[in-house]
C-alpha positions in Angstrom: 6.8 -33.3 30.6 8.5 -30.0 29.6 9.7 -29.4 25.9 13.2 -27.8 26.9 16.0 -28.8 24.7 19.3 -29.8 26.5 22.3 -28.6 24.5 25.4 -30.7 24.7 28.8 -29.1 24.6 30.8 -31.4 22.5 34.1 -29.5 23.4 33.5 -30.1 27.1 33.0 -33.6 26.6 36.3 -33.9 24.7 38.1 -32.0 27.4 36.7 -34.2 30.3 37.7 -37.3 28.2 41.3 -36.1 27.8 41.4 -35.1 31.3 40.5 -38.4 32.5 42.8 -40.2 30.3 46.0 -37.8 31.1 44.9 -38.5 34.9 45.1 -42.2 34.4 48.4 -42.0 32.5 49.9 -39.7 35.3 48.7 -42.2 38.0 50.0 -45.1 35.8 53.6 -43.7 35.6 53.7 -42.2 39.0 52.2 -44.7 41.4 52.0 -48.0 39.7 52.6 -50.2 42.7 50.3 -49.0 45.1 46.9 -50.7 44.9 44.6 -47.9 45.7 46.2 -45.8 43.0 45.8 -48.7 40.7 42.0 -48.7 41.4 42.0 -44.8 40.6 43.9 -45.7 37.2 41.5 -48.2 36.1 38.5 -45.9 36.9 40.0 -42.8 35.0 40.9 -45.1 32.1 37.3 -46.4 31.7 35.6 -43.0 32.2 38.1 -41.4 29.8 37.4 -44.2 27.1 33.8 -44.0 27.7 33.7 -40.2 27.3 36.0 -40.4 24.2 33.6 -42.7 22.6 30.6 -40.5 23.4 32.5 -37.5 22.1 33.0 -39.2 18.8 29.1 -40.0 18.6 28.0 -36.5 19.3 27.0 -34.3 16.5 29.0 -31.3 15.2 28.8 -28.8 12.5 26.6 -30.1 9.7 26.9 -33.5 10.8 24.1 -35.5 12.5 24.7 -37.7 15.5 26.1 -41.0 15.0 23.1 -42.7 15.9 20.6 -40.6 13.9 20.6 -42.9 11.1 20.4 -46.4 12.7 17.5 -48.4 11.9 15.7 -50.4 14.4 16.8 -53.7 12.8 20.3 -52.6 12.8 20.2 -51.8 16.4 18.4 -55.1 17.1 21.2 -56.9 15.3 23.9 -54.9 17.3 22.3 -55.9 20.6 21.9 -59.6 19.6 25.5 -59.7 18.4 26.8 -58.3 21.6 24.6 -60.7 23.7 26.0 -63.6 21.5 29.7 -62.5 22.2 28.8 -62.1 25.9 27.4 -65.6 26.5 29.8 -67.4 24.1 32.9 -65.5 23.2 33.8 -68.0 20.4 30.9 -66.8 18.7 32.8 -63.4 17.9 34.8 -65.0 15.0 32.1 -66.4 13.0 30.1 -63.1 13.5 33.1 -61.0 12.2 33.4 -63.5 9.1 29.7 -63.3 8.4 29.9 -59.3 8.9 32.8 -59.2 6.3 31.1 -61.4 3.7 28.1 -59.3 3.8 30.0 -56.1 3.8 31.9 -57.4 0.9 28.6 -58.4 -1.2 26.8 -55.1 -0.1 29.5 -52.6 -0.7 28.9 -50.0 -3.5 30.2 -51.0 -6.6 32.7 -48.5 -8.4 30.8 -46.8 -11.4 32.1 -47.7 -14.7 33.3 -44.7 -16.7 32.6 -44.6 -20.5 36.0 -44.6 -22.4 36.9 -41.7 -24.2 38.3 -42.1 -27.7 
């Protein structure tokens, strides 16, 4: 296997996402009643949203990629949560409640400052 590094142009991904979303908006406004154009509007919307989320996750400047610090246990938990919601959508509310409680308990506490006299 070759050791070539593939560079990703974050700006190009953002422009493609914006272009897809603009195309979807144009089709939605211009030809909303035609079934064929509705299909294209849905396709451009989905691709635009996916490219937008990919653009947000890409590294830039001194910041690492969004997935650089994800532990295997966190990844497994996310996958299990997605599967649980896909199989039984009513599971989403208890999962959100548990995540809110865990986030509240595990959040960083504010540092107590010594009172100056």
